[in-house]
N, C-alpha and C positions, 0 to 999 in steps of 0.2 A: 478823601485821598485822591490825588491826581492820577490820571491814567498811566502816566510814565512810571510813577512810584509803584502802582499796582503791578505793572509788567515786571519791573525790577525785582519786586518781592516774589513774584511767581517764578522768575528765573532762579532766584536764590533757593526757593522751595524745591525746584527741580534738582539742584545740586544736592540739597539735603536728602531728598528722596533717594537719589542714586546711592549715596553713602549709606543710608539706612538699609536699603535692600541688600547691598553688598556685604555690609559688616554686622547686620543684626542689631543696630542701635536705633534709638529714637531720634537722635539728632539734637536733643535739648542743649547739650554743651556748646553747640554751634548756634542754634536759633536764638537762645536767650541773650548772649552778649551782642549779637548782631542787631537784634531788635532794639536792645537797650542803647547801644553806643552809636549805631549808624542811623536808625530810624527814630531814635529818641523816645521810645516807649518807656514808661516807668518800669522798674524792675519787676514789680508785682504783675503788671500787665503782660510783660514779656514772658514771664514764667508761666502764667495762666494760658497765654496764647500758644506757647510751646507745647504744653500738655494737650491742648485742644487739637493740635496738629499731629502729635505723636501717634495717637491711637489709630486714626484712619490710615495714616501712612504705613504703620506697622501691619495693619490688616491687609493692605494691598500687597505688601511683600509676602505676608503669610500665605495668601491665596496662591501666588505664583510658586512659592516654595512647596506647598502641598501638591500642586500639579506636577512638580519635578520630583516628588517623593523624597524631599531632603531631610525630613525630621520626624521625631516622635511626638505626636500630639499630647499623649498622656504626660510626658515629662514637662512640656510647655505649660499645660494646665496646672500641674502641681506647683511649679515654680511661680507661675503668674498669680494664682490665688493666694499663695503664701506671701508673695511680695505685696499684694494689694492690702493685706492686713497691716503690715508694718509701715507701709508708705503713708497710711492715714495717721498713725501715731507719730512718725518722725516729722510729718508736715507741721504738727503742732510744736514739736521740739525745735524746729528750725527758727521759730520766732523768738526763742529764748536763748539761742546761742549767738555769740558774736560772728559777724560775717566772715572775718578772717579765719576763725576756727573751722567754720564749715568749708571754706575754700581749701584750706590746708588738708583737711580730712579727705575731701574729694580728690584733690591733686595727688595725694599719697596713694590712694587706691588706684587711680588711673595710671600713674607711673609704674606701680607694681604690676598692673595688668599688662602694660607695655613691655616691661622687662620679661614677663612670662612669655609673651608672644615672640620676642627676639630670641629668648633662650631655646624655646621649642623649635623655632625655625632653624637655628644654627645646629641644634642637636639632630634634627630631622626625624620624620615619622611622628607617630602619636606618642604622648608622654607616658601613658599608663598601660595601654592595652591596644591590641590590634582589633579588638571588637568594639561594640557599641557600649554605651554607658552602663547597662546592667551587667556586663561581663567584667567590669572593673571592681565591682563590689561583691562580697562573698555571698550575700543573701539579698532577696528582693526587699526585705525590710530595711536593710542598711542603705540600699539604693534609694528607697523612698525617703528616708530620713535625710539623706544627703541632698536630695532635690528640694525638700522643704527648707532645710537650712540655707541653701543657696538662695531660694526665693525670699526668705525672711531678711537675709543680709542685703540682697540687691534692692528690695523694696525699701528698707530702712535708709540706705544711702540715697536712693532715688527721691524719696520724700523730702529729705533734708536739702538736697541740691536742686530739686525741681526738674529732674530728667527721668528717662525711662529705665535706666539700669542695665542697658545692654553692654556697657563697657565693663561690667562685672560678670554678667552671665556668660558671655562668649569666651573670654580667656579662661575662666574657671572650668567651663564645660570642656574645653580643649585640654587644659593642663591636668585636670583631676578626674574627668569623666571619660577620657579616652575618645572624645568625639572628633570627627573631621570638622574642618572649618565651616563648611556649608551646613552641616548638621547643627552645630552650635548656633550658627546665625539664624537658621529657621526656628529653632526652639526659642531663641531670644526674641525674635520678632513677635510671636504670639504672646509670649510672657509679658513683654513690656506694654503690649496693647491692653492686657488685663490690668497690669499694675497702674497704668495711667488713668483708668476709669474713675476711681474715687476722687482723684485730684481734679479731673475735668468737671465732675458733678459739683464739687465744692466750690470751685472758682466760678462756675456758671451761675450758681445760686447767689453768689456774692457779687456778681456783675463785674468780675475782673477781666474777662476775656475780651480782647480786641478782635471782634469777629471779621471785620474787613481785612485786616492783616492775616487772620487765620485762613480765610477763604482764599486769598491770594497765594498763600503758602501751599495750601492743599491742591490748588490747580496744578502746581508744579510737582509737589512731593508725592502725590498718589501714583501718577504714571512713572515718576522717577524711581520709586521703590520697586515697581514691577520690572523696570529696566535693570536696576541694580542686582536683583536676584538672578536675572538672566546672565549678567556679566560675571558674577562670582562663580557661577557654575562652569565657566570657561577658563578661570584663572587657576594655575597650579596651587596646591595646598601651601607649599612653603612661601610662595610669593604673596598669597592672601594674608598669611600671618605677619609677614614683614610689613605689608601695606597697612594692616590694622594697627600694628605697633606704632608706625609713623603717625597715623591718624589720631591715636590716643595721646601721643605727645602734643600734637597740635591742639587737641581738646583741652589738655591741662593748661596750655599757654592761654587759650581763650578764657578759661575760668579765672586765671590770675589777672588778666587784663580787665575782666568784668569786675573783679574784686577791688582793684586799685583805682579804677577809672572814676 
């Protein structure tokens, strides 16, 4: 790789990292099509490299979120471990489904998530409760089951599409768990770091990861995620939800472009 290309990829990684830290996403819906269409990496290599970048980037954002006291670690662990199990299963399923079917499924989920963000932003306030997640559910058991189900679903979609699953965890956390945006974002960051691990190990063993591109992305994305968490802490709740909804629409467009290109 030429030095200019390395620098460009690193700058792209910085942008991805900032978005990741702000919105609690892994950035795979952006990284994969750009690596594939702009830098001409094969789709398998782009997907594997994206997963390689997602975990360290999310961990960087997680550390900053923890310092700011933004989220519940237990919820993130439950969602992340649950998602890691289904992401492995759905990764195998992705090879057996037509690419268009996978894209349509992902775009449908993303657009629904975007709709939820705009709806809640227009409505104002939290959707279910003025309290944190556990206050939305009648019992601790129901809250635990809800977090497991969210993780299973996010991991399943993430495994099929090859992303982290933050675009599912954040809007559902806000709409149905009564979380503030920064709380949902922090939980999502740690969750997707866990969800990405099985995919990283699998692709590493199979030799799919383009490590030079991955390193260049990480040089930008790791500090970028730290900066993104700082920024989202200063943005009003309603504005954060609207910005996230817009970003989700952009992600769905990128997935469609990736599919038809």
